[in-house]
C-alpha positions in Angstrom: 45.5 50.1 -2.1 46.7 51.2 -5.5 46.7 48.9 -8.5 50.1 47.7 -9.4 51.4 49.1 -12.7 52.2 46.4 -15.3 55.8 46.0 -15.8 57.6 45.8 -19.1 58.4 42.1 -18.4 54.7 41.2 -18.0 53.8 43.1 -21.2 56.5 41.2 -23.1 55.3 37.9 -21.8 51.7 38.7 -22.8 52.8 39.8 -26.3 54.9 36.6 -26.7 51.8 34.5 -25.8 49.6 36.4 -28.2 52.1 36.0 -31.1 52.4 32.3 -30.3 48.6 32.0 -30.3 48.3 33.8 -33.6 51.0 31.6 -35.2 49.3 28.5 -33.9 45.9 29.6 -35.2 47.4 30.4 -38.6 49.0 26.9 -38.8 45.8 25.2 -37.7 43.9 27.0 -40.4 46.3 25.6 -43.0 46.1 22.1 -41.5 42.3 22.2 -41.7 42.1 21.9 -45.5 43.9 18.5 -45.8 42.3 17.3 -42.6 38.9 18.2 -44.0 39.6 16.4 -47.3 40.8 13.2 -45.5 37.9 13.2 -43.1 35.3 13.7 -45.9 36.9 11.1 -48.1 36.9 8.5 -45.3 33.3 9.3 -44.2 32.1 9.6 -47.8 30.5 13.0 -47.2 32.3 15.3 -49.6 30.3 14.6 -52.7 33.5 14.2 -54.7 33.7 11.4 -57.2 36.8 9.6 -58.2 39.1 11.2 -60.8 40.0 7.8 -62.3 38.0 5.4 -64.2 36.3 2.5 -62.4 36.3 -0.9 -63.9 33.0 -2.6 -64.7 32.9 -6.4 -64.6 30.7 -9.1 -63.2 28.4 -6.7 -61.3 25.0 -8.0 -60.6 22.3 -5.6 -61.7 19.5 -5.0 -59.1 16.5 -5.1 -61.3 14.1 -4.7 -58.3 15.4 -1.3 -57.5 15.3 2.0 -59.4 17.5 5.0 -58.6 16.9 8.4 -60.3 20.1 10.1 -61.5 19.8 13.8 -62.3 22.4 15.8 -64.2 23.1 19.4 -63.7 25.7 21.6 -65.4 27.1 25.1 -64.9 29.7 27.1 -66.5 32.2 29.4 -64.8 31.0 33.0 -64.9 32.3 34.7 -68.0 33.2 31.5 -69.9 31.6 31.7 -73.3 30.6 28.1 -73.5 27.2 26.4 -73.5 27.3 23.2 -71.5 24.4 20.9 -70.8 23.4 17.3 -70.3 22.0 15.5 -73.2 19.4 14.0 -70.8 18.6 15.7 -67.5 17.2 12.7 -65.6 17.5 8.9 -65.9 16.0 6.0 -64.0 18.6 3.3 -63.6 19.0 0.0 -61.9 22.0 -0.2 -59.6 24.7 -2.2 -61.3 23.5 -1.3 -64.8 26.1 0.3 -67.2 24.7 3.6 -68.5 25.9 5.6 -71.5 25.0 9.3 -71.8 26.7 12.5 -72.8 27.0 16.2 -72.2 27.0 18.7 -75.0 29.5 21.6 -75.1 29.7 24.5 -77.4 32.4 27.1 -77.5 30.6 30.3 -78.6 33.7 32.5 -78.6 36.1 33.5 -81.4 39.1 31.7 -79.9 40.0 28.2 -78.8 39.3 27.5 -75.1 40.4 24.7 -72.8 37.8 23.6 -70.3 37.9 21.3 -67.3 34.8 19.9 -65.7 34.7 19.3 -61.9 32.1 16.8 -60.8 30.3 16.4 -57.5 27.5 14.1 -56.4 24.8 14.8 -53.9 23.8 13.6 -51.4 27.5 13.4 -50.5 27.1 9.9 -49.1 26.2 8.7 -52.6 29.4 9.8 -54.2 31.2 6.6 -53.1 28.6 4.6 -55.0 28.6 6.6 -58.2 31.3 5.0 -60.5 32.4 6.4 -63.8 34.1 4.1 -66.3 34.5 6.9 -68.8 34.1 10.6 -68.3 35.0 13.8 -70.0 35.9 15.1 -66.6 39.0 12.9 -66.6 40.6 15.1 -69.3 40.7 18.7 -70.3 38.5 19.6 -73.2 39.9 21.8 -76.0 37.3 23.3 -78.3 38.2 25.5 -81.2 36.3 28.7 -81.8 32.6 28.3 -82.6 32.6 24.5 -82.4 30.7 21.9 -80.5 31.5 18.5 -79.0 29.6 15.6 -77.4 31.3 14.7 -74.2 30.7 11.0 -73.2 29.9 9.8 -69.7 29.6 6.1 -68.9 28.7 5.2 -65.3 27.0 2.7 -63.0 25.5 3.0 -59.6 27.0 0.5 -57.1 24.3 -2.0 -56.0 25.5 -1.4 -52.4 24.0 2.1 -52.5 22.1 2.6 -49.2 18.4 1.9 -49.6 17.6 5.3 -48.1 19.1 7.0 -51.2 16.6 7.1 -54.1 18.1 10.0 -56.1 21.7 10.9 -57.0 22.4 14.3 -58.5 25.6 14.6 -60.6 26.7 18.2 -61.0 29.5 19.4 -63.3 31.0 22.8 -63.2 33.0 23.7 -66.2 36.1 26.0 -65.7 38.1 27.9 -68.3 41.7 26.8 -67.8 43.1 28.1 -71.0 45.5 30.6 -69.3 46.7 28.0 -66.9 47.4 25.6 -69.8 49.2 28.4 -71.7 51.3 29.2 -68.6 52.2 25.6 -68.1 53.2 25.2 -71.8 55.4 28.3 -71.5 57.0 26.9 -68.3 57.7 23.6 -70.0 59.2 25.3 -73.0 61.5 27.4 -70.8 62.7 24.4 -68.9 63.9 22.7 -72.2 
């Protein structure tokens, strides 16, 4: 018995199903980004810290416990800044308000606007790392060949799980000068 030859109608049906499948996969790919962000935020596994200042009042310091906080910094490839923590490692008591800083130096011959993006590892610890003041809340403008001390004031929530003994705060500094210039030009054109 000979194999039946596919008809034009069945080919069109198959093509339609494949196109619908591709469109659905494309849409699902776009939906994954916000779903991932929401899921990680709810589960506290994303390592992202808050972009707003936390308030510090009436927090009991746990003097019986010590947590090590490590600081790491990196600069976007090609950005002519030196950027490093003033202190690379601190031993803190949960609930204790800590003052430290990062040092930044623009080694170029032009003004540059930088933006620091923080993350904490392990990711579960991010929900317990609270910043009351941070240079990462604002963009940093440094003139050519100048330096700045960038303040960081934080506390570790006493509710930090006992299994976490070390928190690593990492900042990546990005050059957003062109983005700021484009935004300023856009606002000027709108007026």
